[in-house]
C-alpha positions as CSV (number, residue, x, y, z in Angstrom):
1,M,2.7,-38.3,-53.7
2,K,-1.0,-38.0,-53.6
3,R,-2.8,-36.0,-56.1
4,L,-4.9,-32.8,-56.3
5,S,-8.6,-35.3,-57.1
6,P,-10.5,-33.6,-60.0
7,L,-13.6,-33.6,-56.9
8,L,-11.1,-31.6,-54.6
9,V,-10.6,-28.7,-57.7
10,L,-14.4,-29.4,-58.5
11,S,-15.4,-28.7,-54.6
12,A,-13.3,-25.9,-54.5
13,G,-14.4,-24.4,-58.2
14,L,-18.3,-24.6,-57.0
15,T,-17.4,-23.0,-53.8
16,L,-15.6,-19.9,-55.6
17,S,-18.4,-19.8,-57.9
18,L,-21.3,-19.6,-55.1
19,A,-19.0,-17.0,-53.1
20,V,-18.7,-14.6,-56.4
21,L,-21.9,-15.0,-57.2
22,L,-22.7,-14.4,-53.5
23,A,-20.5,-11.8,-52.5
24,P,-21.8,-8.0,-51.6
25,A,-21.3,-5.0,-54.8
26,P,-17.7,-4.5,-55.0
27,V,-17.1,-0.6,-53.4
28,S,-15.5,0.4,-57.4
29,A,-16.5,-0.9,-60.5
30,A,-13.1,-1.4,-61.5
31,T,-12.6,-4.5,-58.5
32,S,-14.1,-7.6,-57.1
33,G,-12.7,-10.6,-54.9
34,V,-12.7,-13.8,-54.4
35,R,-13.3,-16.2,-51.7
36,G,-13.5,-20.2,-51.0
37,I,-12.8,-23.5,-49.3
38,I,-10.7,-25.9,-50.3
39,V,-11.6,-29.3,-49.0
40,D,-10.3,-33.1,-49.5
41,E,-12.3,-36.1,-50.5
42,Q,-13.6,-36.3,-47.3
43,G,-14.4,-33.1,-46.9
44,Q,-11.9,-32.3,-44.5
45,P,-10.3,-28.7,-45.0
46,L,-6.8,-28.2,-46.3
47,A,-4.8,-25.4,-44.7
48,D,-1.8,-24.3,-46.1
49,I,-2.8,-24.6,-49.5
50,D,-1.4,-22.1,-52.5
51,V,-3.9,-20.8,-54.3
52,E,-2.6,-19.0,-57.5
53,I,-4.8,-16.9,-59.2
54,E,-4.0,-16.0,-62.6
55,F,-5.5,-12.7,-64.7
56,M,-6.2,-13.6,-67.6
57,G,-6.6,-10.2,-69.0
58,T,-3.5,-7.7,-70.4
59,P,-1.5,-6.8,-67.9
60,K,-1.1,-10.6,-67.1
61,R,-1.1,-10.8,-63.1
62,V,-0.2,-13.3,-60.9
63,Y,-1.9,-13.5,-56.8
64,H,-0.9,-16.3,-54.0
65,Q,-2.8,-16.7,-51.3
66,K,-2.6,-19.4,-48.4
67,T,-5.7,-21.3,-47.4
68,N,-6.0,-21.1,-43.7
69,K,-6.4,-23.7,-40.7
70,K,-10.5,-24.4,-41.8
71,G,-9.1,-24.6,-45.8
72,G,-10.7,-20.9,-46.3
73,F,-9.1,-17.8,-48.4
74,V,-10.1,-14.6,-49.2
75,R,-8.7,-11.8,-52.3
76,I,-10.3,-8.7,-52.7
77,G,-9.3,-5.8,-55.1
78,L,-8.7,-8.2,-58.4
79,T,-9.4,-6.6,-61.4
80,E,-12.8,-7.8,-62.9
81,G,-12.2,-10.1,-65.6
82,S,-11.3,-14.0,-66.5
83,Y,-8.8,-15.2,-64.2
84,K,-7.9,-19.6,-63.8
85,I,-7.2,-20.7,-60.3
86,Y,-4.5,-23.4,-59.1
87,F,-4.5,-25.0,-56.3
88,T,-1.0,-26.3,-55.0
89,K,0.7,-28.1,-52.0
90,E,3.4,-30.0,-51.0
91,G,3.2,-34.0,-50.9
92,Y,0.1,-33.5,-54.1
93,K,0.3,-33.4,-57.6
94,R,-1.7,-31.0,-59.4
C-alpha cells in the first residue's frame, strides 16, 4: 500500500496557502474558499483524491471534495476560520 508522502501533503499545503492568498476578495465577509492541486512525489497530478476539509470552529463541519483528472479541487462558501485538510485515496495511507 502506497503512503501519502509528506511531500505530497506539503506540496498541496503550499498550493492551498497560495491559492487562498491569491483568491479574490470574498463576496461576503462571512465566507471564503479554498482551491488546490494535489501531486505525487514526481509532480504528477493525482485524480480522485478525497479531500476532507474540517472546520475547527463551532459548530463542527466537514466538507468533502474529490480532485479532478488534473489533481485540482475547489471549495467555496466556507465560513472564515481555521480548517484542517486531509487527503486520502484507496491504496494510500494517510
